[in-house]
Steps between C-alpha positions, in 0.01 A plus 500: 500500500667179579649422839857507363459836347339638824799374696755652250312835516499483880866432504575802267302732730662357814847547346428864404352565844789375701791597277416837354509783758426746222143382508465702830710794374816413705834498319860417589551867523246521776719264704798737446293810587374332826859429598595857424210631713612287796857614455391867493330433837781319675792681343315827562488417872867392502621826336230735648383562146142604557448563123555127430282397796215730379534370144446139639200575713136558443383807699260277689771255605450302820809356664436277802682294756381288792648625819461422862354772719604582858261240633649225279211490269551493123369802307516619147708817449428708190712739296365714221679611179558850655662352803723276292604788289582708809723212623659450162619867526604513862560162664832328543421155360840363616317467833287225336797298375548143597759438773859509356413656163773710349334834409730523192378166369277553195123436541402177328126442444320180403151539364300179504201537272230273638219604258421742227160521325240754392730795583568398863808325644624356829866481584726434794804725532803388699831671517842474667499811722173580674370290787163460333331348191192622312198337335393750240182541291537708185244633255552616145322837475512707174785288376712529815571240780440653844531348844155502666557280810797385700481247783837467661671313780825511692764237432680607816397677822 
């Protein structure tokens, strides 16, 4: 094979690799379903709709935040799927609103998709009401996108 033909073949494979997400089984529909999953989580919290929160989560979800303990040392605080579901049913999430937020204002969520490949995805979810943001890992299991990990941080405190 001549050098020119090898170069052209390499360019074809490179173009296919970098421009065709379907090679890895991801579709534009996956992006929409990931967004829907994140909305189920955050809107579910906003409206105390535990059915939506449960639909979004994998049962082995780990939700974590770095907090300061009484001694002033940073520690990792963990929440399970069961705990989050309990809060989704019972907690008044208006207590977590940013200062000055009108409770009647509709929740607006921005889902920034950082990466999606091989049935896993990483997103950042920011919204206009809660005083926190989330980094979220999702996995596609049995055709459904589920939130597996959430690392979150306060935007105010």
